[in-house]
N, C-alpha and C positions, 0 to 999 in steps of 0.2 A: 454225250458219252461221259463227260467228266461228272455230270450230275448223277448218272447211274453208278459210276465207280464210287463216288462218295456215299451214296445211299447204301451200296452193298457193304462197304467197309463199316459204316455206322451201325449197321444191323448186327455185327458181331457174328454173323452166321456164315458157315462155309459155302458160299454160293459162287457159281461160275456161270457164264453164258457162252453158248457155242453157236455159231452161225449155221446156215443151211448146209454148207459144205463140210461142217465138223470142225472148223477152225475156232480157237479160243478167242473170244472178244473181250470178255470181262473175267476177272479173277480176284476175289476178295482177299483181304489180308488173312482172314481165318482159313481159307483154302491154302494160302501159302504156308501157313503154320502146320496144317494137317499134312500136306503133300511134301513139304520141303522144296517146292518149286516156286520160284518168284514169278510174278506177272510178266516181267521182262523175258524170262525163259520160255514161257509158254504162248504169250500173246501172238496171235496170227498163225500158230502152229496147229497141226491136226491133233485134236484132243486125245483120240484113242491111241495113236502111235506114240505121242509124246508122254502121256501121263498114265497109261494103263499097261500092265504087264501083258506080254504077247498072248499068253494062254486065255486072256479075257477079252481079246480084241473082237471076236465074233459076237459075243453076247453084248458088248458094249455098242458096237455098231447097230446091232438089231434094236436095241433099246433106243438109241438116238433116232433111228428111222421111225420107230413107233411114235416118238415125241413129235417129230417133224410132220407126222400124219395127224396130229392133234390128240393123241392119247397121252395120258399121264402114266408113267412107269413107276410102279412102287419100288421100294428098296430092293436093291440086288447087291450082292457082294462082289468086289473086284480086288485085285491086288495092284498096288501102285508100281509104276514102272521104275521109279527112281530109287526104290528101296532095296538094298542088297539082301536084306533078310525077308523080303516079301511081305511088307506091311499090308494088312487087309483093311478095307474100309467099305462102308455102305454108301450107295449112290441112289438118288431118286431123280427122275427127269420129268419135266413138264414142258409143254409147248410154250415158247416165248412169242408173244403176239404184239404186234404194233397197236397203236391207238385205234386203228380201223379194224382190228381183229385178224389181220393176216399173219400167218405164222412166219416169223423171221429167224427162228432158231429155237434152241432149247436152253 
């Protein structure tokens, strides 16, 4: 896990990983900057309820379900939950697979 965290941070990209139950496992430094939420605030928490505005929960959960079924989900717009002014951002989701090809999250 530490190796993955280091690789995500080194990429400079806003990348996060969510397990099959929708809990945040990894959260890159760039995602912290974009969302204003630290890894400590979100790790182990439900991604949708913790990070996404309520009006986007249904669409976000649907997209997570699609990724868990092996589909890549193209960009879709959401509003972040922690922004008082409703900051919007784009998210893309892809299945997260183990070395053996089993889907372990998104």
